C-alpha positions in Angstrom: 79.7 106.3 83.3 81.1 110.2 82.8 81.3 112.6 85.7 78.6 115.0 83.9 75.8 112.4 83.9 75.9 112.3 87.3 76.3 115.8 88.3 72.8 116.7 89.3 72.4 119.1 92.0 71.3 117.5 95.5 69.9 119.3 98.6 72.7 120.2 101.2 72.0 118.0 104.1 74.6 116.9 106.4 75.5 113.3 106.7 74.6 112.8 110.3 71.1 114.6 110.3 67.5 112.8 109.6 66.8 112.2 105.8 65.9 115.3 104.0 63.6 113.1 101.7 61.3 111.1 103.4 62.1 107.4 103.3 60.2 105.3 100.4 60.2 101.9 98.9 63.3 100.6 97.6 64.0 100.5 93.7 61.8 97.2 93.1 62.8 96.5 89.7 66.8 96.7 91.0 65.8 93.9 93.7 64.0 92.1 91.1 67.1 91.5 88.5 69.1 90.7 91.7 66.7 88.0 93.1 66.3 86.3 89.3 70.2 86.4 88.8 70.5 84.4 92.2 67.9 82.1 91.2 69.7 81.7 87.9 73.0 81.2 90.2 71.6 78.6 92.4 70.4 76.5 89.0 73.8 76.9 87.2 75.8 76.4 90.6 74.0 72.8 90.9 74.3 71.9 87.1 78.0 72.9 87.2 79.3 71.3 90.2 77.4 68.0 90.8 79.9 66.0 89.2 82.5 67.8 91.1 80.9 67.2 94.3 80.5 63.7 93.8 84.1 63.0 92.7 85.6 65.3 95.4 83.0 64.7 98.7 80.7 61.7 97.8 78.0 64.3 97.6 76.4 65.5 94.5 74.7 68.2 96.5 77.8 69.6 98.3 78.3 72.7 96.8 74.8 73.7 96.1 74.0 73.3 99.9 76.7 75.6 100.8 75.8 78.1 98.1 72.1 77.9 99.4 73.4 78.7 103.1 75.5 81.7 101.8 72.5 82.9 99.4 70.5 82.6 102.8 72.9 84.6 104.7 73.5 87.3 101.9 69.7 87.7 101.8 69.7 88.8 105.4 72.8 91.2 104.8 70.6 92.7 101.7 67.8 93.1 104.1 69.7 94.5 106.7 71.6 96.9 104.5 68.7 98.0 103.0 66.6 98.9 106.2 69.8 100.7 107.2 70.0 104.5 106.5 73.3 104.2 104.1 74.4 107.4 105.8 75.4 105.7 109.2 78.4 104.2 107.3 79.9 107.2 106.9 80.4 107.4 110.6 81.2 103.6 110.8 83.7 103.8 107.7 87.0 104.2 109.8 86.1 101.2 112.0 84.9 99.3 109.0 88.3 99.8 107.2 90.4 99.0 110.3 88.2 95.6 110.4 89.1 94.9 106.9 93.0 95.7 107.2 93.1 93.2 110.3 91.3 90.7 108.3 93.9 91.1 105.3 96.6 90.7 107.9 95.3 87.9 109.6 95.6 85.6 106.7 99.2 85.5 107.2 99.0 84.6 110.6 100.2 80.5 111.0 96.9 78.5 112.1 94.4 81.3 111.2 95.0 81.8 107.3 94.0 79.0 105.0 95.7 77.9 101.9 94.5 76.5 98.8 96.0 76.2 95.3 99.0 78.1 96.3 97.4 81.0 97.6 96.8 82.3 101.2 93.2 84.3 100.8 91.2 82.7 103.5 90.6 82.8 107.4 89.4 79.5 109.3 87.2 80.7 111.7 85.7 77.8 113.8 83.0 75.5 112.3 82.2 78.0 109.3 83.6 77.5 106.0 87.0 79.6 105.1 86.2 83.4 105.0 88.0 85.7 102.4 88.9 89.0 104.0 89.5 90.5 100.2 85.8 90.3 99.5 85.0 92.3 102.6 87.9 94.8 101.6 86.0 95.6 98.7 83.1 97.1 100.5 85.2 98.6 103.4 87.3 100.6 101.0 84.1 101.5 98.8 82.5 102.8 102.0 85.4 104.5 103.6 86.6 106.2 100.4 82.9 107.3 99.7 82.9 109.1 103.1 86.4 110.4 102.6 85.8 111.8 99.1 82.5 113.3 100.3 84.5 115.1 103.1 87.3 116.3 101.1 85.6 118.8 98.8 88.1 121.1 96.9 91.0 119.7 98.6 90.7 116.7 96.7 92.6 118.6 93.8 95.9 119.0 96.1 98.4 116.8 95.4 99.8 116.5 99.0 96.2 116.6 100.9 93.9 114.8 98.4 96.1 112.5 95.7 98.8 111.2 98.1 96.6 110.2 100.9 94.2 108.6 98.7 96.8 106.5 96.7 98.4 105.5 100.3 95.1 104.1 101.3 94.3 102.3 98.5 98.0 101.2 98.0 98.0 99.4 101.3 94.8 97.6 100.9 96.4 96.5 97.1 99.7 95.3 98.5 98.2 93.1 101.0 95.9 91.5 98.9 98.9 90.8 96.2 100.7 89.2 98.7 98.3 86.6 98.9 98.3 86.6 96.2 95.3 87.5 94.5 96.1 89.9 91.3 92.6 90.0 90.1 90.7 91.1 93.2 93.5 93.6 93.4 93.0 94.9 90.0 88.9 95.1 90.8 89.7 97.4 93.9 91.8 99.8 91.9 89.2 100.0 89.3 86.5 100.8 92.0 88.4 103.3 93.7 89.8 104.9 90.4 86.2 105.5 89.4 85.5 106.9 92.6 88.4 108.9 92.5 87.4 110.4 89.0 83.7 110.7 89.6 84.3 112.8 92.9 85.9 115.5 91.1 89.7 114.7 90.9 91.7 116.7 88.1 91.9 114.3 85.2 95.8 114.8 85.0 95.9 112.9 88.3 93.6 110.3 87.3 95.7 109.4 84.2 98.9 109.5 86.2 97.3 107.1 88.7 96.3 104.8 86.0 99.4 104.6 83.9 101.4 104.2 87.4 98.6 101.1 88.1 99.5 99.7 84.6 103.1 99.9 84.8 102.8 98.0 88.3 100.5 95.5 86.7 103.1 94.8 83.7 106.0 94.4 86.3 103.8 91.9 88.4 102.8 89.9 85.3 106.4 89.9 83.9 107.8 88.6 87.2 106.7 85.2 85.9 105.0 82.6 87.6 101.0 82.0 87.1 100.6 85.6 85.9 102.6 84.8 83.0 101.0 81.4 82.3 97.6 83.4 82.1 99.2 85.8 79.9 100.6 83.2 77.4 96.9 81.5 77.6 95.7 84.4 76.1 98.0 85.1 73.5 99.0 81.8 72.3 96.7 78.9 73.9 96.9 77.0 71.0 100.6 76.4 71.2 99.9 74.4 74.4 96.1 73.2 74.3 97.3 70.7 76.8 99.0 72.7 79.5 98.6 76.5 79.9 96.3 76.8 77.0 93.7 74.3 78.3 91.4 76.0 80.5 91.2 78.9 77.9 90.3 76.6 75.2 87.9 74.5 76.7 85.8 77.5 77.9 85.5 78.3 74.2 84.7 74.8 73.5 81.7 74.9 75.8 80.2 78.0 74.6 80.8 76.7 70.8 79.0 73.3 71.9 76.0 75.1 73.4 75.3 77.1 69.8 72.3 79.3 69.9 69.5 77.2 71.8 71.9 75.2 74.2 72.3 71.4 74.9 69.4 71.6 77.6 69.7 72.3 81.1 71.8 69.9 83.0 73.5 68.2 79.5 76.7 70.1 79.8 79.6 67.8 78.8 82.7 70.4 79.7 81.7 70.6 83.4 82.8 66.7 83.7 86.4 68.1 84.4 87.0 69.6 81.2 86.7 73.3 82.5 88.4 74.1 85.5 86.4 76.1 88.1 83.1 75.5 85.9 81.2 76.5 89.1 83.2 79.3 90.2 84.9 81.8 87.2 83.9 79.4 84.5 80.0 79.2 85.2 79.2 81.5 82.3 80.6 79.0 80.1 78.4 76.1 81.3 75.2 78.4 81.3 76.2 79.0 77.6 76.6 75.3 76.8 73.6 74.3 78.7 71.3 77.2 77.4 73.2 78.5 74.6 73.5 82.2 73.8 70.1 82.9 74.5 70.9 81.8 78.1 73.9 84.1 78.2 72.0 87.0 76.8 69.3 86.8 79.3 71.6 86.7 82.2 73.8 89.7 80.7 70.3 91.6 80.3 69.4 90.9 83.7 73.0 92.4 85.0 72.1 95.4 82.5 68.8 96.1 84.1 70.9 96.2 87.5 73.5 98.4 86.1 70.6 100.9 84.5 68.8 101.0 87.9 71.8 101.7 89.7 72.7 104.7 87.5 69.1 105.8 88.6 70.2 105.9 92.0 73.3 107.6 91.3 71.8 110.3 89.6 69.1 110.7 92.1 70.8 110.5 95.1 70.2 112.6 97.9 73.6 113.9 98.7 77.3 113.2 97.5 78.0 110.4 99.8 75.0 108.6 98.7 75.8 109.0 94.9 79.5 108.1 95.6 78.3 104.7 97.3 76.0 103.9 94.4 79.2 104.6 92.2 81.0 102.3 94.1 78.6 99.5 94.1 78.1 99.8 90.3 81.8 99.8 89.8 82.1 96.8 91.7 79.6 94.6 90.0 80.5 96.1 86.3 84.2 95.5 86.4 83.5 92.0 87.6 81.3 91.4 85.1 83.4 92.6 82.6 86.5 90.8 83.9 84.8 87.7 84.1 83.0 87.9 80.6 85.9 88.9 79.1 88.2 86.1 80.5 85.8 83.0 79.9 85.2 84.5 76.1 88.8 84.9 75.9 88.6 88.7 75.3 90.6 89.2 78.1 93.3 87.1 80.3 91.7 84.9 82.8 91.8 86.2 86.2 89.8 84.0 88.2 87.2 86.8 89.2 83.7 85.1 90.0 80.6 86.2 88.2 78.7 88.6 90.7 75.8 86.8 91.9 76.1 83.5 90.0 79.7 82.0 90.6 80.1 79.8 93.5 81.7 81.5 96.6 80.0 81.9 99.7 82.0 85.2 101.1 81.9 86.7 97.5 78.1 86.0 97.5 77.4 87.7 100.7 79.5 90.6 100.6 78.0 91.5 97.0 74.6 91.1 98.4 75.5 93.3 101.1 76.6 96.1 98.8 73.7 95.6 96.6 71.7 96.3 99.9 73.8 99.5 100.6 72.5 100.6 96.8 68.9 99.8 98.0 69.3 101.7 100.8 70.4 104.7 98.7 67.4 104.1 96.4 65.1 104.5 99.5 65.9 108.1 99.9 66.3 109.2 96.4 64.2 112.5 95.3 60.7 111.8 94.2 60.1 111.7 90.4 59.5 115.5 89.1 60.9 117.0 92.7 62.9 120.1 92.1 66.6 120.2 93.1 68.0 123.0 95.2 70.0 125.2 93.1 72.6 126.3 95.1 73.7 124.1 97.7 75.8 125.4 100.6 78.9 124.3 101.9 78.7 122.4 105.2 80.7 120.6 107.6 80.0 116.8 107.7 81.6 113.5 107.8 85.0 114.3 108.9 86.2 117.1 111.3 88.1 119.7 110.0 87.0 119.3 106.1 84.4 121.3 103.8 82.5 119.4 101.6 80.1 120.7 99.4 76.9 118.3 99.1 75.5 118.5 95.6 76.6 119.1 92.2 80.5 118.4 93.2 80.1 114.9 91.7 82.0 115.4 88.9 80.7 118.8 87.9 82.3 120.5 85.1 85.2 123.1 86.5 
């Protein structure tokens, strides 16, 4: 997405005031694509997990029951955020960010943090399933930085007042997540925030410098060894160790190859019988490919394209800058997770364990993704009506954070 593509003039409207455009129905095409993807996800999770559920929990329906509960909670979150005027989030953004930081730190508290597969990424809260604070952190960082960037205005170009505070905020969140360790989620958050920084109007040289430093840090973490280096080895030379580090990558390709064009049939996958690790989580697209073939995979990707396109329309037609930045953040979240997951399972990128949005098994991920889409739908409720003229010369206004000037309107990446 280029900055010019979203450099549409928007009416000057303070974030705390009533909507300039009357509220209308949300984007039903976007909502429909989300609903269909969720239904596909339920079917895929059941098909990919019943063997694992039987083997581990003596219950073939173990994972689908949990996913159904998560989907119901996610639907409530989506409906709530859709009805809520998204500009309320600007005032709440510091509190939301504080809660996210507390949650990220809480995973390291003995007795509260929950460990699995060598990582401590979850919190045990009573009878509830373990919660993953890093998923909430995606939404919190997105909302907080959208508000912060909208408030900064031209100060964003300043190294001391704009770039360094931005790097510090993202760095604290990223460091806590890397310590879990969860490099994949940290990478997604870095991509989301970097996109927001660029689209908000940061200088290209600053964006390139941040990207270069991020890649350097990523390289250092990978070369430090452990599971990260194993994933790079599996990506570059899986065939050298097909029963070891290369097993996961090769079995994913076997699943796709077995399905061919039309697939083996729904529920007929062989690779889900303990050949594809994480067949119901990050490897679920391979099982869809095996059972429904390239046709099924194409339909899933086409639904995501509809979602992303309608989200881009929301970015273009949003009432003011904060709404546009929120929409950009949600789109970046979904697009980068989609890219990383699809790239990993098709061996175009190293495997990272990133789930396929709305489809992979995972309670916290599903709930927070649907909440983020609810924010996007809220933005669509206040877009300019079709054919409505845009205000030609937006006025600088105070809003969001005391002491900062922000220009609501053409500043979303407008040419300077």
